[in-house]
C-alpha positions, 0 to 999 in steps of 0.5 A: 365926888370932890371929897372922894377925889381929894381923899384919893389924892391924899392917899396917893401922896401919903403912900409916896411920902411913906415909901420915900421915908421908909426906903430912902430917908430912914436908910440914909439916916442910918448911914449918917449915924453909922458914919459917926460910930466906931468899928468893933471886931466882934459886933461890927459897930461900937456905939462910941461917937467919933469924927475919925471916920471922916478924918481918915478920908484925908489919909494920903492913901484914900485921898489918892483914890478920891483924886484918881476917881475924879480924874477918871470921872472927869475924863470919861465925862469929857469923852462922852461930851465929845462923842455925844454932842455931835451925835445928839446934834445930828439926831436933832437935825434929822428928818422927824421920822428918823428921830424916834428910831435913833433915840430908840437905839440910844435907849436899847442898852438900858434893856440889858443890865449894865453888869452883863454889858460890862462882862460883854466888854471883856469878850471884846477887849480881851487878848483873844477878844474880838477887837484884837482878832479884828485888828490882826486880821486886817493887818493893823497890828501883829501881836494882841494889844493888852487892853484889859486890866488897864486904865484904858479899859476902865475908861472905855467901860465908863464911856460905854455905860454912861454915854446914853446919859450924856446924849439924852439931855443934850438931844433935849436941849438941842431939839428945843433950840430956836432956829431963828437964833441961828438964822439971825447969826448967819444974817449978821455974818457969823460963819459956822464956827462962830455960830456954834461957839457964840450961839448954839453952845451957850443956848444948849449949855443947860443940856451940857451941864445936865449931861455932864452931871449925869455922867460924872456923878455915877462914874465916881461910884461904878466899882464893878467896872473898875473891878471887872475891867481894871482889876485892882489897879484903878480903884474908884470911890465905889471900890473903897466903899465896897471893900470897907463894907464887905471885905474889911467889915469897917461899916463906919468908915464905909458909911463915912465915905458914902456920905462924903460922896453924897455931899460931893454930889449934892454940891455939884447938883447945887452948882448945876442949879445955880448955873441954870439960873445964871444962864436963864437970867442972861438969856432973859437979859439978852 
């Protein structure tokens, strides 16, 4: 009996490892290898080793796109945090019978493809869209606002799509918060602002960092939001990768850009890991 159970575990582990190796490791190794090759007009790739694809990322044109991508992603992350933290805190402090329903409302958007939801935003934000018609009907504006194909539209799209990724880790951190710390702070004379800044925020910092990473990292590569809502005026790193692979047919440079983005994400994840260890160590010392 024990032998058959052990063999079943080995089969499951080997299946998972084989799946990851075939569909994750091998494709990534192929992308890494392609990033060091040379573009060929006839055959897409020429097997000539070069670092030029990575050096091109330092070109002012692409460096500007990278800087703009991080700017957009950081602003979207800050907005998601400003909106998501009060919401997550409110849900965590609700009566327990209402929490599943509120979390259900947060998760519902995942049931619809994000591309379809982005097309839905075009109906809302368009010149003749729901937003402009509503504002005109209630008398706030006299003429339609031009929101589509602007940086604002891209920002709205990023926040709209990524907000649940901020709320869920925040809720998890706040829901686990020990109420005795808050009571102790009040007993020691701390007001609500001091309790929030000195007790609640530091103790929920892992959720804040986790939520920020879950928003920041995808925001860098969501090219379809930039294409649909921002036109060609607000490209992200994902737009560069897509255009190089599909339009310019420069697979080596597209692969190099993808690897550079992956490395940036890995650095951020490592920073999150180190920050988590640092925060846990401080909590233990306290």
